PLY file of the C-alpha trace (Angstrom):
ply
format ascii 1.0
element vertex 101
property float x
property float y
property float z
element edge 100
property int vertex1
property int vertex2
end_header
111.03 55.48 109.44
108.07 56.38 107.38
110.16 57.12 104.52
111.74 53.52 104.55
108.39 51.97 104.64
107.04 53.61 101.12
110.54 52.70 100.00
109.83 48.99 100.94
106.42 49.46 98.97
107.77 50.65 96.18
110.39 48.24 95.74
108.09 45.15 96.48
105.90 46.31 93.70
108.60 46.79 91.35
109.92 43.39 92.03
106.16 41.69 91.83
105.36 43.27 88.96
108.78 41.98 87.46
107.63 38.38 88.95
104.56 38.52 87.12
106.25 38.79 83.67
108.99 36.24 84.40
109.05 32.84 86.34
111.88 33.82 88.57
113.78 36.92 89.91
117.49 35.93 90.01
119.22 37.59 93.16
123.08 36.82 94.03
124.50 36.66 97.51
127.24 38.55 98.42
129.79 37.93 100.79
130.05 40.98 101.77
129.20 44.65 101.46
130.58 46.80 99.58
130.69 50.50 98.17
127.60 50.80 96.22
127.37 52.45 93.00
125.24 52.87 90.15
127.30 51.32 87.32
125.82 47.63 86.46
129.57 46.66 85.11
131.07 47.40 88.63
132.35 44.39 90.86
129.66 44.49 93.37
126.74 43.98 90.56
128.81 42.66 87.30
127.67 38.79 88.81
123.95 39.96 88.88
121.62 38.90 86.40
118.91 42.06 85.25
115.43 41.44 85.31
113.04 43.60 83.43
110.12 44.80 84.69
107.47 46.77 82.02
104.11 46.44 83.68
102.32 48.47 86.31
100.66 47.16 89.21
97.57 45.66 87.57
99.73 44.13 84.88
99.11 46.68 81.74
102.40 46.87 79.77
104.07 49.86 80.02
106.68 49.50 77.60
108.06 53.23 78.07
108.61 52.48 81.52
110.72 49.45 81.01
112.68 49.22 84.29
115.72 47.00 84.51
116.20 45.50 88.52
119.17 44.00 89.98
119.64 42.87 93.53
122.04 40.64 95.95
121.75 40.15 99.58
124.34 40.21 102.18
124.22 39.20 106.04
122.53 42.44 106.80
121.35 44.12 103.90
119.49 43.53 100.61
120.44 45.99 97.73
118.61 47.07 94.67
119.52 48.62 91.64
117.10 49.82 89.09
117.54 51.77 85.93
113.86 53.57 85.42
113.12 55.88 82.85
110.72 59.14 83.46
108.59 61.48 81.76
108.45 63.86 84.47
110.71 64.46 87.55
109.34 65.78 90.71
111.92 67.42 93.29
111.36 68.43 96.28
112.26 72.31 96.41
114.34 72.37 99.86
114.58 69.15 100.93
115.48 68.55 104.49
118.94 65.94 104.28
119.23 65.89 107.99
116.28 63.71 109.08
113.30 61.36 107.43
110.11 62.82 106.03
0 1
1 2
2 3
3 4
4 5
5 6
6 7
7 8
8 9
9 10
10 11
11 12
12 13
13 14
14 15
15 16
16 17
17 18
18 19
19 20
20 21
21 22
22 23
23 24
24 25
25 26
26 27
27 28
28 29
29 30
30 31
31 32
32 33
33 34
34 35
35 36
36 37
37 38
38 39
39 40
40 41
41 42
42 43
43 44
44 45
45 46
46 47
47 48
48 49
49 50
50 51
51 52
52 53
53 54
54 55
55 56
56 57
57 58
58 59
59 60
60 61
61 62
62 63
63 64
64 65
65 66
66 67
67 68
68 69
69 70
70 71
71 72
72 73
73 74
74 75
75 76
76 77
77 78
78 79
79 80
80 81
81 82
82 83
83 84
84 85
85 86
86 87
87 88
88 89
89 90
90 91
91 92
92 93
93 94
94 95
95 96
96 97
97 98
98 99
99 100
């Protein structure tokens, strides 16, 4: 549950940052859930319009971290697709995938 809350905070921050740059974020309702993937050209994501974000939480421009955000919702779920560059990727050396952190 804690990991879910943290993920929601991160997603909310990114969406808020994108909203500061543009007048609106455009999401598309999906009639049903689909097998999700990271291909923006897939049937699930192709009808969405990307929104770009390149500011941090304080409104400073960070073009080296230009992030593309797409989102859809269904009756039961909210789905986000992010394309985000990074300079360093920190991986947990021995993740426990059987339970949340």
